[in-house]
DRENGU-890460 format. One line per field, with one value per residue (C-alpha): x, y, z. Coordinates in steps of 0.02 Angstrom, whole numbers, plus 50000, padded with zeros to 5 digits. Example, Ala and Ser with C-alpha at 12.3 -4.5 7.8 and 13.67 -1.06 7.14 Angstrom:
BEGIN
xx <- (50615  50684) $
yy <- (49775  49947) $
zz <- (50390  50357) $
# end
This chain:
BEGIN
xx <- (46207  46116  46046  46162  46215  46293  46378  46504  46666  46736  46909  47054  46948  46893  46715  46740  46594  46590  46478  46448  46343  46380  46321  46457  46554  46740  46735  46830  46848  46999  47130  47159  47268  47171  47223  47196  47285  47417  47494  47682  47825  47843  47980  48054  47958  48068  48131  48055  48156  48201  48069  47932  47987  47983  47808  47745  47826  47792  47606  47589  47409  47314  47301  47155  47139  47053  47150  47089  46921  46913  46827  46962  47100  47020  46998  47181  47229  47123  47201  47375  47331  47277  47442  47538  47434  47460  47648  47639  47545  47441  47266  47179  47260  47220  47036  47021  47106  46997  46839  46892  46923  46751  46671  46753  46702  46519  46486  46322  46196  46026  45890  45806  45967  46014  45957  46020  45862  45754  45871  45863  45672  45673  45794  45675  45528  45625  45677  45497  45438  45581  45523  45347  45400  45335  45447  45380  45429  45601  45629  45574  45694  45836  45799  45809  45972  46049  46121  46076  46040  45933  45819  45696  45542  45380  45217  45180  45351  45324  45160  45243  45385  45269  45173  45334  45379  45208  45230  45390  45315  45334  45517  45549  45473  45579  45735  45693  45659  45821  45921  45877  45950  46127  46202  46209  46270  46239  46267  46443  46485  46621  46530  46510  46695  46790  46670  46512  46356  46177  46161  46307  46239  46069  46153  46251  46104  45995  46107  46120  45932  45886  46005  45927  45753  45793  45864  45702  45596  45696  45679  45489  45470  45473  45501  45538  45505  45641  45763  45723  45749  45917  45974  45915  46019  46174  46142  46116  46288  46364  46272  46342  46519  46484  46489  46668  46710  46798  46654  46541  46665  46648  46459  46471  46563  46418  46289  46390  46401  46212  46189  46306  46206  46047  46130  46197  46014  45938  46064  46029  45852  45898  45846  45981  45959  45984  46140  46208  46180  46286  46420  46434  46425  46560  46731  46881  46935  46768  46778  46953  46898  46767  46898  47018  46881  46854  47039  47031  46869  46958  47091  46953  46860  47020  47068  46892  46895  47067  47016  46888  46932  46896  46925  46884  46920  46849  46769  46938  47002  47131  47243  47183  47289  47337  47464  47621  47626  47446  47488  47640  47534  47399  47525  47610  47440  47391  47559  47536  47359  47433  47565  47432  47325  47477  47511  47332  47344  47423  47344  47337  47448  47589  47580  47526  47699  47730  47572  47639  47805  47712  47627  47793  47878  47738  47647  47762  47908  47808  47883  47824  47704  47609  47477  47332  47420  47456  47271  47198  47322  47322  47138  47161  47305  47220  47061  47155  47122  46935  46955  47042  46901  46771  46861  46879  46695  46642  46748  46668  46493  46534  46606  46460  46339  46444  46448  46259  46240  46356  46254  46091  46163  46258  46165  46313  46443  46613  46765  46870  46849  46939  46781  46690  46778  46627  46528  46665  46797  46908  46909  46933  47098  47104  47172  47243  47350  47370  47311  47144  47007  46995  46852  46795  46636  46550  46413  46280  46350  46517  46626  46724  46837  46978  47122  47083  47199  47313  47361  47343  47232  47135  47023  46873  46852  46766  46760  46923  47047  46955  46947  46820  46695  46540  46456  46274  46162  46028) $
yy <- (50703  50587  50450  50411  50231  50169  50005  49946  49865  49753  49801  49768  49769  49951  49986  50097  50193  50188  50313  50327  50439  50573  50750  50881  50797  50790  50624  50478  50304  50287  50183  50022  49873  49712  49540  49401  49414  49279  49241  49250  49223  49350  49477  49606  49769  49899  50044  50212  50316  50492  50561  50452  50493  50678  50661  50578  50701  50861  50881  51068  51123  51197  51385  51444  51278  51288  51138  50965  50943  50821  50693  50707  50692  50535  50461  50485  50415  50259  50236  50254  50121  50004  50031  49989  49832  49775  49790  49683  49544  49510  49462  49512  49684  49705  49664  49779  49921  49896  49894  50058  50133  50076  50160  50325  50306  50276  50374  50360  50487  50531  50477  50647  50730  50595  50627  50459  50357  50484  50484  50294  50299  50426  50320  50173  50279  50344  50167  50107  50248  50220  50041  50103  50246  50245  50261  50436  50490  50414  50507  50671  50642  50612  50778  50867  50777  50827  50985  51090  51253  51354  51204  51203  51100  51091  51120  50934  50893  51017  50931  50761  50814  50894  50731  50637  50755  50732  50544  50571  50697  50585  50553  50739  50787  50656  50724  50901  50847  50746  50893  50996  50870  50912  50736  50592  50423  50288  50101  50061  49954  49856  49691  49702  49668  49719  49654  49744  49714  49744  49872  49973  49965  50027  50171  50222  50213  50300  50452  50463  50441  50567  50697  50679  50689  50853  50918  50876  50951  51112  51132  51131  51232  51418  51540  51480  51298  51304  51381  51249  51108  51179  51194  51016  50955  51037  50960  50790  50804  50845  50699  50574  50622  50579  50392  50334  50247  50303  50254  50372  50512  50479  50477  50643  50713  50661  50735  50895  50909  50895  51022  51146  51127  51171  51320  51387  51397  51462  51552  51727  51715  51661  51773  51844  51718  51572  51652  51678  51494  51444  51572  51488  51310  51181  51239  51149  51079  50992  50917  50857  50780  50676  50612  50571  50472  50377  50331  50261  50174  50078  50020  49974  49867  49783  49738  49674  49564  49489  49452  49330  49146  49151  49328  49368  49504  49514  49345  49265  49190  49286  49229  49280  49372  49205  49197  49303  49368  49430  49524  49604  49650  49734  49827  49891  49945  50036  50125  50188  50247  50344  50421  50471  50548  50643  50715  50770  50879  50999  51082  50975  51090  51062  50872  50828  50767  50685  50581  50515  50476  50387  50276  50235  50195  50105  50020  49999  49966  49862  49702  49534  49502  49667  49599  49677  49844  49834  49804  49937  50080  50148  50193  50272  50380  50427  50474  50620  50715  50692  50776  50923  50940  50931  51067  51175  51159  51199  51357  51414  51388  51486  51628  51626  51647  51791  51872  51864  51933  52077  52108  52114  52240  52349  52331  52257  52120  52173  52207  52083  51949  52062  52168  52021  52037  52124  51964  51833  51896  51748  51714  51530  51480  51371  51203  51167  51325  51393  51562  51650  51577  51659  51777  51888  51975  51901  52010  52031  51885  51813  51658  51601  51448  51341  51293  51109  50964  51004  51164  51269  51418  51364  51516  51438  51300  51157  51036  50952  51051  51021  51189  51182  51315  51403  51504  51562  51517  51647) $
zz <- (49229  49117  49224  49368  49358  49518  49550  49676  49626  49763  49704  49820  49976  49974  49919  49767  49698  49508  49421  49235  49124  49254  49278  49260  49399  49419  49510  49439  49508  49620  49529  49622  49580  49557  49608  49732  49897  49913  50082  50076  50197  50336  50326  50442  50454  50366  50469  50426  50305  50363  50244  50319  50495  50454  50383  50541  50660  50563  50592  50573  50603  50459  50442  50545  50636  50804  50866  50911  50991  51136  51023  50889  51018  51092  50918  50875  51043  51011  50840  50915  51043  50902  50810  50969  50997  50818  50837  50994  50905  51062  51000  51161  51160  50975  51002  51152  51059  50905  51010  51091  50919  50863  51013  50963  50780  50822  50983  51076  51014  51090  50970  50969  50905  50778  50600  50535  50576  50484  50335  50328  50332  50191  50087  50103  50043  49894  49846  49852  49739  49617  49596  49556  49443  49265  49114  49083  49259  49238  49074  49153  49296  49173  49090  49257  49294  49127  49206  49053  49141  49147  49140  48995  49037  48940  49032  49025  49098  49238  49281  49272  49387  49513  49518  49547  49690  49769  49762  49859  49980  50133  50093  50064  50231  50318  50232  50287  50466  50473  50406  50561  50683  50740  50735  50612  50674  50545  50558  50623  50473  50562  50570  50381  50359  50204  50073  50019  50122  50071  50212  50145  49968  50028  50118  49964  49844  49974  49982  49792  49766  49901  49829  49657  49732  49819  49655  49563  49702  49707  49519  49525  49686  49720  49862  50039  49994  49862  49985  50116  49991  49937  50118  50152  50005  50080  50250  50168  50086  50256  50337  50211  50261  50443  50408  50446  50282  50124  50013  50110  50079  49893  49909  50001  49850  49737  49855  49868  49679  49663  49803  49717  49557  49653  49737  49573  49519  49680  49790  49723  49790  49966  50112  50223  50364  50245  50170  50346  50383  50233  50281  50451  50383  50429  50374  50304  50473  50493  50319  50356  50521  50429  50308  50449  50536  50374  50367  50543  50497  50359  50483  50605  50477  50417  50596  50637  50482  50517  50696  50627  50609  50422  50355  50175  50048  49872  49902  49937  50099  50200  50340  50513  50641  50714  50573  50600  50422  50435  50594  50511  50361  50465  50572  50414  50345  50506  50514  50336  50373  50519  50406  50280  50418  50483  50311  50291  50445  50322  50169  50013  49910  50035  50037  49859  49811  49980  49962  49797  49881  50020  49892  49810  49975  50065  49921  49771  49889  50013  50086  50022  50165  50142  50023  50117  50116  49929  49898  50012  50022  49843  49855  50026  49968  49805  49898  49977  49816  49844  50012  49930  49804  49942  50039  49884  49841  50020  50011  49848  49918  50076  49973  49851  49997  50064  49891  49878  50054  50008  49850  49947  50070  49946  49782  49686  49701  49771  49665  49764  49898  50023  50027  50107  50275  50346  50308  50329  50452  50406  50219  50173  50091  49936  49998  49825  49814  49990  49923  49915  49809  49637  49595  49456  49399  49247  49173  49307  49405  49460  49465  49617  49609  49675  49562  49593  49626  49479  49569  49411  49377  49224  49222  49307  49179  49269  49123  49078  49180  49342  49427  49568  49517  49581  49443  49468  49322  49352) $
# end
């Protein structure tokens, strides 16, 4: 990662995170059609094709799924109520249903258990220090972010970076304290509407800046402090996914990528209790649940915006729900979000082709009135691949921790992942293949990887062919 450059493109109503001069990331901007929304004449809502009906009804649970929690069940129930209200066209029912969905998306959380306020305080501190940073500090930070590992720093650069970390000490302590709190409920984001707000921008840049800060701090720390910083980086990545918006899911991918880079440097030195924490970290179902909440969050924000007297998207005026074609459009959009969520109850490798078919049927083949859907849905459907990458990366980290734990207990890494069942009774499954993750010994170390969204085993090459890889660097 040379210097991370972040900007937000208000493309087609979804906040898309564009990142250039990246670290060794596999993230690419979600392709979205551009254009101004133009109201058109209403048309009849098309009947579902047999394929779409089958997708909606066939919601097989994922392998190893523990089933819906009460919160997830209530969330889906609230979203179903909104879809029903949108079909009715009754504004009062739509507003009541959307308010109920919002309450499920941002549940009440006791302050003492909520890490979000501490994270926000830390983000503010990091921002202030970035504004004060000298050119020399910025250049040193870029060198750390270059991802050339093992990192080669001169003695002067080490001193410079340690000074930078000390300047950020208050922010780092806040990040560590926040990471120990069990919940993270950030700003609801509904009142912001569909266009970018300054609050959302601050949240995005805060997560990115804090992740880079923890990377810098871990690189110039040793012993237990280094372990704690690496764990805090992982918890920060998980916290970013708790915000119910698609852009936060993309930010979570960035934070996770930085965390994996730290762990590839540091994991071999972790004590047993820290490795056990990673082995028991949130699994694929939890990652999926965050993405599903984000899908419902997009429907929530779109509904809240169109309930206004003067809704806007990309700086352009939209028709409110008082207009029949706008109500049809939003109902069509919500139905397609529901179909996408239903598909994603199954592993990505099973539904990769069906997601593409869904885009063709519900976007390319959309009726004339579905302008909002044409603008928003391509990014939502394409973002499913980000979820698969997140799940794949989480699996590699969990397995890497188990491999290191096995090595500490037995003096050598195992010959196969099956040997880890004493550490991980249930081995994670690669969401991109439906099979075990791939593993091999490499010299004194190892590589463990997912085949990635192309579904092909490219030998653990994380560059162009986009396997999702964990390979220790020390």
